[in-house]
N, C-alpha and C positions, 0 to 999 in steps of 0.2 A: 551297091547294091549288092549283101550279102548271099552269101554261097547258102543255101538249104543243107544241111545237116542229113540227108536222106533219100538216096539211090536208088533208082532203079537194077536189077543186075543188068536189064540190056543195053544201060547206057556207063559201063565198066568196061573199059579195055579190052579184049582176049588172051590177056595175060594175067590181069587179075581175077577175072572169068577163072580161068582154068583152078588160079588158088583156091578159090570163093568154092567149088565144086567140090571141093578135096575136103575144101571145111564141110562140108553139109554132109560130106558123104560122113565125116569122124561122128558128127552131131547127131546125123538122124538115123545111122543103119543098127543102131541098139534100138531103137524104137518103132521101127518097121522086122510085120512080119515079113522076112521073106525067104522064099525055103532054100533059091541055091546064087551060085553068084553074077554078080547084074556086071555088065560090061562099062567101060566108062563110058562109051558114044552114050549107053542108056541114058545114065546119072545128066550128063552137059544134054540132052532133050528133053530129061522132064524139070531141071532145072530153070530152062531156057521157058520151056513152055508155063514154066510156073511163075519168074519174074517176078520175083519176090522183091519186094523193097528191104532198105538197108539203113538202118540211124548210125553216123559217125561222132560218136561221143569223144570231146575231146576234154576230157574232169582231168583229173591229174593223171590218168593212164590212159592214151588215148588207142579206140577197139570199135570193131563195127561189128555190128549187131541184127540180128534179123527183126526189123520190127512188130510189135506183139499180134500183130491184123494179119502182116507174112506169112507167122508162123504156125498159126493152125493148119491155114489153106497149101501154103506148104509141103507139109507132113500129107494133111490127103492128098493131095498131088502123088507125090510122090510116091505114096502108096498103092493107088492105081495105076501109073506109068510104069512102075518099077517092076511092079506084079506082072505083069501084062507081057514085060522085054526079055520074062525068066525063060 
């Protein structure tokens, strides 16, 4: 049976989750309307709550991408949760 190219955040090992959270922070911070510094713990809780799905692309250059269906949901949840955490 072939492995699925899709993985939920919750199914990734904790060390990789930490890296993924940092990448999500880099991508989403400019898109979110946050007025103050948000803690690493708040980011971790918000991403875990969203539990986005990722797609492993293994074309010419391997990459991990947030699935389009998860992207807008993740952005909305991050905005809501991180605004509360400020």
